[in-house]
MIKE-573286 format. One record per residue (C-alpha): residue in three letters; residue number from 1; x, z, y. Coordinates in nm, 4 decimals, padded with zeros to 6 digits. Layout:
MIKE-573286
R residu num       xx       zz       yy
R    ALA NUM        X        Z        Y
...
//
This chain:
MIKE-573286
R residu num       xx       zz       yy
R    UNK   1  08.3656  10.0665  11.0598
R    UNK   2  08.5637  09.8577  11.2993
R    UNK   3  08.8481  09.5877  11.2243
R    UNK   4  09.1634  09.7447  11.3305
R    UNK   5  09.4474  09.4817  11.4259
R    UNK   6  09.7105  09.3893  11.1834
R    UNK   7  09.9937  09.4498  11.3833
R    UNK   8  09.8953  09.8313  11.3793
R    UNK   9  09.9117  09.7951  10.9681
R    UNK  10  10.2080  09.6517  10.9975
R    UNK  11  10.3378  09.8767  11.2028
R    UNK  12  10.2163  10.1802  10.9712
R    UNK  13  10.4076  09.9995  10.6896
R    UNK  14  10.7371  09.9576  10.8756
R    UNK  15  10.6801  10.3381  11.0388
R    UNK  16  10.6333  10.4662  10.6396
R    UNK  17  10.9358  10.2450  10.5036
R    UNK  18  11.1419  10.4267  10.7798
R    UNK  19  11.0201  10.7678  10.7334
R    UNK  20  11.0801  10.7774  10.3268
R    UNK  21  11.4362  10.7689  10.3311
R    UNK  22  11.4308  11.0411  10.6111
R    UNK  23  11.2091  11.2647  10.4444
R    UNK  24  11.5046  11.1991  10.1666
R    UNK  25  11.8763  11.1615  10.3071
R    UNK  26  12.0408  11.4205  10.1003
R    UNK  27  11.7584  11.5120  09.8475
R    UNK  28  11.7633  11.5261  09.4529
R    UNK  29  11.4929  11.4999  09.2179
R    UNK  30  11.5498  11.8406  09.1748
R    UNK  31  11.4996  11.8875  09.5671
R    UNK  32  11.1750  11.6736  09.4874
R    UNK  33  11.0229  11.8764  09.2035
R    UNK  34  11.1271  12.1901  09.3750
R    UNK  35  10.9686  12.1125  09.7509
R    UNK  36  10.5948  12.0441  09.7222
R    UNK  37  10.6258  11.9553  10.0982
R    UNK  38  10.9029  11.7056  10.0364
R    UNK  39  10.7168  11.5884  09.7338
R    UNK  40  10.3580  11.5379  09.9136
R    UNK  41  10.5201  11.3785  10.2202
R    UNK  42  10.7412  11.1215  10.0109
R    UNK  43  10.4392  11.0164  09.8074
R    UNK  44  10.1747  11.0224  10.1617
R    UNK  45  10.4606  10.7720  10.3183
R    UNK  46  10.4467  10.5460  09.9876
R    UNK  47  10.0492  10.5837  09.9816
R    UNK  48  10.0501  10.4329  10.3150
R    UNK  49  10.2765  10.1626  10.2847
R    UNK  50  10.0519  10.0863  09.9806
R    UNK  51  09.7039  10.1149  10.1836
R    UNK  52  09.7943  09.9484  10.4771
R    UNK  53  09.9736  09.6367  10.2932
R    UNK  54  09.6482  09.6033  10.1230
R    UNK  55  09.4465  09.5797  10.4655
R    UNK  56  09.6317  09.3629  10.6121
R    UNK  57  09.6339  09.1232  10.3389
R    UNK  58  09.2792  09.1722  10.4078
R    UNK  59  09.3010  09.0211  10.7458
R    UNK  60  09.5760  08.7870  10.6691
R    UNK  61  09.6139  08.7023  10.3450
R    UNK  62  09.9222  08.4523  10.3712
R    UNK  63  10.1581  08.8247  10.4057
R    UNK  64  10.1168  08.8540  10.0447
R    UNK  65  10.3517  08.5618  10.0208
R    UNK  66  10.6124  08.7332  10.2855
R    UNK  67  10.6080  09.0943  10.1054
R    UNK  68  10.8489  09.1537  09.7743
R    UNK  69  10.6389  09.2606  09.5050
R    UNK  70  10.2995  09.3077  09.7054
R    UNK  71  10.0792  09.3519  09.4192
R    UNK  72  10.2798  09.6089  09.2702
R    UNK  73  10.3345  09.7846  09.5689
R    UNK  74  09.9621  09.8192  09.5987
R    UNK  75  09.9399  09.8873  09.2506
R    UNK  76  10.1732  10.1697  09.3144
R    UNK  77  09.9595  10.3584  09.5789
R    UNK  78  09.6562  10.3233  09.3530
R    UNK  79  09.8276  10.4784  09.0611
R    UNK  80  09.9316  10.7920  09.3388
R    UNK  81  09.5805  10.7880  09.4935
R    UNK  82  09.3700  10.7722  09.1502
R    UNK  83  09.6006  10.8370  08.8570
R    UNK  84  09.8173  11.0954  09.0312
R    UNK  85  09.8004  11.3520  08.7686
R    UNK  86  09.9485  11.1072  08.5322
R    UNK  87  10.2379  11.0268  08.7972
R    UNK  88  10.5926  11.1755  08.7215
R    UNK  89  10.8907  11.3435  09.0160
R    UNK  90  11.0612  11.0783  08.8349
R    UNK  91  10.8831  10.7719  08.8932
R    UNK  92  10.8238  10.8845  09.2452
R    UNK  93  11.1719  10.9003  09.2955
R    UNK  94  11.2779  10.6009  09.1418
R    UNK  95  11.1204  10.3993  09.4082
R    UNK  96  11.3329  10.5568  09.6200
R    UNK  97  11.6030  10.3821  09.4619
R    UNK  98  11.7944  10.1331  09.7187
R    UNK  99  11.6956  09.8176  09.4563
R    UNK 100  11.3555  09.9668  09.4639
R    UNK 101  11.3344  10.0040  09.8677
R    UNK 102  11.4572  09.6688  09.9280
R    UNK 103  11.1037  09.5532  09.7629
R    UNK 104  10.9062  09.7275  10.0239
R    UNK 105  10.7893  09.5353  10.3115
R    UNK 106  10.9936  09.3279  10.5464
R    UNK 107  10.7244  09.1210  10.7919
R    UNK 108  10.9034  08.8592  10.9180
R    UNK 109  10.8461  08.7486  11.2805
R    UNK 110  10.6436  09.1298  11.3145
R    UNK 111  10.7709  09.4100  11.5234
R    UNK 112  10.6982  09.7967  11.5271
R    UNK 113  10.5804  09.7335  11.8641
//
């Protein structure tokens, strides 16, 4: 498999972090519970953030120091992927709180371009 450019991973993280609030604006936990499309979309973006961050760190380990809670973000992705049967809607929805989203990646010096 060909190695991807780190900028693509950074772009993927930034894009997913932009989409999560767009998908959930004006929504509630009850909306998430009753709408499998919404729930799947949000979970998928969290998965992308965690996997792209993991791959970016493999290529450039110093990124881990620039991302608050990088290990927790990757662990959350792993839980969504491998432990999906044990992930509650409340856990995913709690990750949407502004304080939690602030811990998602902010890549100083990188842009989505």
